[in-house]
C-alpha positions as a printed Julia matrix, in Angstrom:
176×3 Matrix{Float64}:
  16.81   12.02    5.14
  13.71   10.53    5.09
  12.26    8.37    7.62
  10.13    6.1     6.52
   7.4     5.63    9.2
   5.79    1.37    9.26
   2.35    1.47    8.63
  -0.85   -0.55    9.37
  -2.84   -2.23    6.23
  -5.37   -5.13    6.09
  -5.5    -7.69    3.74
  -8.6    -9.54    2.47
  -7.53  -13.33    0.26
  -9.32  -15.68   -0.92
  -9.56  -18.15   -3.0
 -12.21  -21.22   -4.77
 -10.32  -23.16   -6.72
  -7.8   -25.78   -6.89
  -6.5   -25.98   -3.2
  -8.28  -23.04   -1.29
  -6.36  -24.24    1.66
  -3.13  -23.78    0.6
  -3.67  -20.74   -1.61
  -4.38  -18.64    0.83
  -1.17  -20.01    2.92
   1.71  -19.22    0.34
  -0.41  -15.78    0.26
  -0.02  -15.32    3.65
   3.94  -16.46    2.96
   4.41  -14.06    0.81
   3.05  -11.15    2.5
   5.44  -12.14    5.39
   7.97  -11.57    3.39
   6.72   -7.52    3.28
   5.29   -7.2     7.06
   7.6    -5.91    9.24
   9.39   -8.64   11.51
   7.19  -11.4     9.25
   4.48  -11.34   11.7
   0.82  -11.29   10.51
  -2.14  -11.49   12.45
  -4.75  -13.33   11.16
  -7.65  -14.04   11.23
  -9.53  -17.28   11.25
 -10.65  -18.85    7.51
 -14.27  -19.15    6.68
 -15.66  -20.59    4.08
 -18.93  -18.93    2.0
 -20.61  -18.71   -0.59
 -19.74  -17.53   -3.61
 -20.73  -14.54   -5.43
 -20.94  -14.89   -8.71
 -22.16  -16.32  -12.5
 -23.0   -19.41  -12.66
 -21.91  -22.62  -10.19
 -18.96  -21.74   -8.83
 -17.25  -24.06   -5.68
 -17.34  -21.94   -2.02
 -14.49  -19.44   -1.45
 -12.21  -19.65    1.74
 -11.15  -15.7     2.65
  -9.34  -14.95    5.77
  -7.47  -11.56    6.61
  -4.42  -10.3     7.63
  -3.07   -7.46    9.67
   0.85   -6.33    9.36
   2.97   -3.02    9.44
   4.79   -2.79    6.1
   7.16    0.23    4.82
   5.32   -0.5     0.75
   3.71    2.68   -0.39
  -0.06    1.64   -1.55
   1.12    1.54   -5.19
   4.37   -0.71   -4.12
   1.51   -2.9    -2.09
  -0.76   -2.73   -5.44
   2.45   -3.95   -7.78
   3.14   -6.56   -5.44
  -0.36   -8.47   -4.26
  -0.21   -8.22   -7.82
   2.65   -9.74   -8.57
   1.66  -12.79   -5.75
  -0.95  -13.31   -7.14
   0.26  -13.73  -10.51
   3.67  -16.01   -8.7
   0.46  -18.09   -7.66
  -1.13  -18.62  -10.58
  -4.11  -16.37  -10.83
  -5.16  -16.05  -14.31
  -7.02  -13.16  -15.24
 -11.25  -13.68  -15.45
 -14.57  -11.48  -16.16
 -15.39  -10.3   -12.34
 -16.46  -12.3    -9.56
 -15.5   -15.51  -11.45
 -14.21  -18.17   -9.82
  -9.71  -17.44   -8.74
  -7.12  -19.09   -7.91
  -6.57  -16.41   -5.6
  -7.88  -13.01   -4.64
  -5.73  -10.04   -2.88
  -6.85   -7.26   -2.22
  -5.37   -3.98    0.1
  -8.94   -3.7     1.74
  -6.55   -0.6     4.24
  -3.74    1.59    3.7
  -3.93    3.49    7.5
  -6.2     5.7     7.31
  -5.56    6.7     4.61
  -8.4     7.6     1.97
  -7.05    7.04   -1.71
  -9.13    7.59   -5.49
  -6.85    7.02   -8.23
  -7.98    5.27  -11.32
  -5.28    2.36  -10.49
  -6.5     2.36   -7.04
  -8.87    2.24   -4.52
  -8.61    2.32   -0.8
 -10.71    1.24    1.2
 -11.47   -1.05   -0.84
 -15.05   -0.68   -2.81
 -17.45   -2.98   -1.69
 -15.8    -3.99    1.44
 -18.62   -2.37    3.73
 -21.3    -5.21    2.62
 -19.66   -8.04    2.07
 -19.52  -11.11    4.72
 -16.87  -12.75    3.34
 -14.79   -9.66    4.08
 -16.27   -8.5     7.62
 -16.9   -12.11    8.77
 -12.93  -12.39    8.75
 -12.3    -8.92    9.2
 -13.95   -8.5    12.37
 -12.81  -12.26   13.65
  -9.55  -10.4    13.49
 -10.58   -7.72   15.16
 -13.65   -7.3    16.76
 -13.93   -3.82   17.92
 -12.66   -2.92   14.14
 -13.99    0.44   12.87
 -13.02    2.09    9.7
 -10.0     3.97   10.03
 -11.49    5.7     6.7
 -15.38    6.83    7.67
 -15.42    5.76   11.44
 -18.56    3.37   11.46
 -17.33    0.65   13.5
 -17.03   -3.42   11.0
 -20.45   -4.57   13.78
 -22.84   -1.79   12.51
 -22.02   -2.42    9.07
 -22.18   -6.71    8.98
 -26.42   -5.86   10.96
 -26.84   -2.84    8.04
 -25.63   -4.84    4.69
 -25.32   -8.73    5.31
 -28.34   -9.27    7.86
 -28.07  -12.82    6.69
 -24.47  -13.58    7.16
 -24.22  -16.52    9.2
 -25.57  -18.06    6.64
 -23.47  -16.78    4.3
 -19.82  -17.37    6.33
 -18.72  -20.16    8.42
 -15.49  -20.81    9.98
 -13.52  -23.44    7.53
 -13.69  -27.15    8.97
 -17.0   -26.76   10.68
 -19.81  -28.39   10.39
 -20.7   -25.36    7.99
 -23.65  -24.0     5.61
 -26.45  -27.27    5.78
 -25.93  -27.5     9.85
 -26.62  -23.56   10.06
 -30.04  -24.37    7.76
């Protein structure tokens, strides 16, 4: 009999349409169903400037970490189903969304398939991923490349403090 070992995954959550906070909460509830012991480690929720065309509301973003027994393909299917259950509508890339759930890391596995890339493309240059990731794990080091998250934030997101702030804090107006 094959023994299945738990794997640690990092998942990014985001929303900028509708009740953004409720969308993240519902996503976390679904993710807890595939987490061992239904336990999620969670960053704080951050409000972040939108990236994309036209006028958009700010996003709420969060990163969660948990152990699971699902394979990468099972994770992808589950995450896409949860997005659907939570009302995500199909829109062009970078347009507003009810919920966005991305598999950032699957242990130290590097996956480059047509339907799945892990680490998630672009994660290392996005303050809306790096800020909550470092909030969750201040000493985070990419399990694939060995590059510290703090170095990536400094190099790729020098204006991060103007792009992401803790949800419910004073916000961007006080930062500028």
